[in-house]
N, C-alpha and C positions, 0 to 999 in steps of 0.2 A: 445389577445385570443390565445389559443393553436391551434394545428393542428386539422383538421376535425376528427370527431369521427370514431371509428371503426364501421363496420356494426353491426346491431342488432344481438345479439346472438353470437358475435365473441369471447367471453371469459370474464373472470372476470374484474371488474373495478379496476384499479390500480392508477387512478389519485387521487390527494389530495381531502379530503372531502370538499364539498362546504360549503358556509355559510348557516345560518338558520335565518329567520326572527323571528321564535319562541324563539330563544335563546337571543333575544335582548329586553332590557327594557330601552330605552333611557331616559335620563333626559335632558330637554330643559330649560336652564335659560331664564329669562324674557328678558334680553338684546339681546339674539339671536333672539327671536320672533320679536323684533323691527327691528333689523339689516336685517332680512330676508324679510322684507316687500318691496320686489322688484319683478319684473316679474320673473317667474321661468325659468330654463335653456331653455326649449322648446321655450319660447317667448322672449328670451334675445335679439335676433337679428331681430325680426319682426319690420316692419315699415308700414306706410300707403301705401308706394310704393310697398311693397311685398304682399299686400292683393290683391287677384285676384277675382274681383266681377264676379258673374255668369251673363252673358249678358242677361239672361232671367229673372233676378230679379233686376229691377231698384232700389229697396229699398237698395240694397247693395252698389251701387255707391253713392246713396244719403247719406248713413250713413258715408261714407268716407268724403264726402264734408262737412257735418255738423261737424264731429269730428275734421277735420283739422281746421275749423273755431273756434271751441271751444278751441282747443289747442293754436291757435294764440291769442285768447282773454285772455288767462291766463297770464296776465302781473303781475307786481309787487303787484297788489292788491289781487291776490290769487283767483279771479273769473272772468269769462268773462265780459268785459265791465266795470270793476270796476275802471279803470284808475290807476294812480299811487298813490292810496289812502294809501297804506301801504306796506312796504317791511318787510316781516316776520323777526322778530328778532330786528327790529328797529322801532321807532315811536310808535304810539298808535293805538290800534285796533279801528275799526269803532264802534260808539255807537249803531248803528242799522244796521242790514244786509239789503241789498236791497230787495225789494219785488219781488215775482216771483220765479220760480225754480232756484236753484243754481247749478244744475247738469244735467247730461244726463243719461238716463236709456236705455240700449240696450236690447230690448225684441225680442226673436225669438226662434225657435227650436234649438235643439242641432246640432252642426256641421255646423253652418252657418258662423263661424268665429268671434263670439262675443269676445272671449278672445283675439284673434289676434288683433282686433280693440282696445280693452281696453288697451292692452299692448302697442300698437302703440301710443295711446294717452299719456300714461305715458312717453314714450320715446320722444315724440314731445313737451311735456310741457317744456317751457323755465325756468327750475329751476334745482338747484343741486339735485342729488339723495336724499340727506338728507332732502330736503324740499318737497318730494312727496312720497306717500306710495301706495303700491300695495299688496293686499292680498285677499284671499277668505273670504266669509262671516264667515265660521267656524274659520278661523285664526283670524278674527277681534274679534269675541266673546271670543276666547281663550286668546287673548291679554288682554281683560278686566278682565278675570279670573286671569291672571298672575300678572297684574299690579295693579288691582283695578280700579274702575270707574274713580275717580278723576284724578289719575295719567295718565290714558289713555287719558282723555280729555286734560290734560296739555301737554302730549307728542305729540298728533296729532294736537293740535290747532296751532302749529307752522308750519304746512305744507300748501303748496299751493294747493295740490290736493290729494284726497284720492280715490283710485280706489278699488272697491269691486267686486270681481268676484263671480259668482254663488250665487247671492243674494237669500236667501230663509229664510222664517220664519217658523220654525218647531214647535214652542210652544209659548204660551203667554208670558212667561218670556223673551224670545228673542225679542218679539215684543216691549215690553215696554223698554227694555234695549237699543235696537238699535235706536228706535224712539228718546229717550232722548239723546243718544250719538250724533246722527247726527244733532239733533237740536242745541246742544251746539257747534258742530264744524262749522255748517253754521253760527251761530252767531259770531264765531271767524274769519269768512272770508274764511273758507276752501271750495274749490270747490269739488264737488262730481261727480263720474262716477261709474256706476254699470252695471253688466250684470245679466240676469236671463232668465229663460224660462217662467216666469209668470209676467204679467203686475203688476206694483206697487200697484194698487188698489185692486188686487186680491191675494196678498201675504197671505199665511196661509190658503187659501181656500182648503177645503177637508182634513185638518189636525187637526184643532181644531176649537172651536166656534169663528170664526173670527168676527162674529157680535158683540160679547162682547168686542172686542178690536178695534172697527171700528174707534174710534177717533185716536188711535195711528197709525193704518194702513193708514188712510187718511193723517195724519201728515207726514208720510214717503213719501207718494205719492206726496205731495206738494213740496218736495225738488227737484223733478226731472221733466225733460222734457222727455217723453217716445219717443223712436225712434225705430220703428218696423223694423226688418230685416228678410225678407222672404228668403226661399230657402231650398234646400235639404242638407243633411249631406255631407260636402265636403270630409270627411274622406273616404267616400265610393263612391264618384261621379266618375264614369267611371273606378273604380278599380275592380279587381276580388274579388270573395267571400273570406272571411277569411278562412285560412286553418282549416281543421277539427282537433280535438284534436289528439295528438300523444299518443303512448302507454306509460305506466309507465316506461318501460325500456328505451325507447328513451329519455324521459324527464330526467331520472336519469343520463344517460350517458352524455347528454348535460350539465347538471349541473356540473358533475365532470370534463368535458373537457373545460369548459368556466371559465376563470379567473374572479373572482368577482361575480360569480353567487350564488344565494341562492337556496336551495332546501327544500321544505316543503310539507307535506301532507295538503290537503285543510281543513279538519275538525279541526285538531289542530291549524292551522293558524287562523281560524275563532274564536276559543276559546281564542287564545292569543290576538286577537284584542280587545276582551272585557276587557282585563286587562291593556291595554295601552290606554291612553287618545288620542282621535283623533288629538289633537294638536301636538302629538309626531309622527304621522305617517310619516311625512317628514323625521324626524331624524331616524326613523326605517329603512329607505331605504338608509341612508348615505353609500356611497361607493359601493352600489349594482349595478352591471352592467347588470344583467338579473335576473328575477324571474322565477323559475321553480316550478310548482305546480303539484302534482299528486292527482288523485281522485277527480277532481272538480265535485260538485253535486249542486243541488238547495239549496239556502240558506234557513234555517229553519224558520226564523221569521223576522219581520220588523226591529227590533233593529240591528240584525246581518247584514241585508241587507244594512242598512244605514251606518254602519261602513265600509262595503266593498266598498260602493260608495266613501267614503273619501279616502280609500287606492287607489282605481283606479284612482282618481283625482291626488293624489300625484305621482303615478307611471307615469301617462301620462305627468304631468308637467316636470318630470325629464327624460323623454324619455327612460324609462326602459322597454325593451321588456319582454313579458310574454309568456313562453312556458308551455303548460298544457296538462294533460291527463284527461280523464273522459268525462263529457258532454261539449258541446260547450257553449260559454259564453252567447249566446242568450237564453239559457235555465236556467240561474241562478235564475231568479225571477219568481214567480208564476203568473198566470193570474190575481189573486186577487191583487197582488202587482202592476202589470203593468196597472191595471185599477183604482188604488187607488190614494190618494192624493200626493204620492211621485213618481208617474209614470215617470215624466220628469227626475227626478234624476236617476231612474233606466235605462231609455233609454239612458241617457248620459253615464252611466257607461258601458253599453253594447257596445255603439259606441266606447268608448275609449279603452276598453279592446280588442275589435276586432281589432282596429288599432295596438295595442301593440302585439297582437298575430301574426299579419301579419309581424311586424318588427322582430319577433322571428324566422322566417323561416330560417334565415341563421345560427342558432345555431345548427342545426342538419342536417344530410344527407337528400337530397330529397328522397321521397319514391316513 
């Protein structure tokens, strides 16, 4: 990064023009989607030993204990307790999957460390990286869209473990798709692990007529042992409040003075996100060291809000700080949105964007 910025109002900006997310329309080949099914940079070095349980929340300590045992049980058979029934790539698949849940499902509020624990499970599983996969629910459904259903089943059936972060069912089509996919993977001996803010039996609640798809939802639930993790958001536990938004001029100057920063107005960025498939939001941020936004305002509708949630997740995964002017991030979503069926997604986005705004404090002069 370059030297600190000149004080506000000190003269014209002469630094090179920053990057722009709105100018990017990335293409992501299918083989990249598969290759990138590993924990993102933020969680590349996490382990069970680096998870710090809240002493007032015994469920967090219990979750570590259960998951360590789950990882230890992922032997050559591909699932806990399966014995050396099958080494993926050699021998024959079992004719029938064992009865009972074949995975663990981490349920809890945002910021209790579920993704940290899921990534720790991936790292602790005794298998080569090519034999275990880690991705968000959105990335999994996007993989099916890119490869086709049968090719996805074929690709993932050779894995010992599939970790699914941010498990949500936003529409009936996803419900049927994922229920069928996971059923086939379980039959192939793949162990499952997932995180969500919603218990598996209540996925889809408040978003669509879940009762019409009860069989599929119950089928999904049967694959998992639910593990509740209680606690408050660790991202804000004992930390100061997030910094208030900066001025447009401060954000602009920071973008020009920061190598690898992008600079976009908020409204055009929201419009651009509608033209880029969410599966490409990770690629949209390739090489971006900081995101600078001017004119942040409440999102106008639910579809826009959900796209912004995905972008916030990808920025958080990649540890990209966000410097913004306009309204603070806790005012992005309307009261109706925060009380609706997607409220947990919106609260997660607020939490993560607030953490990234705090990280961005070093990009500009203290005020």
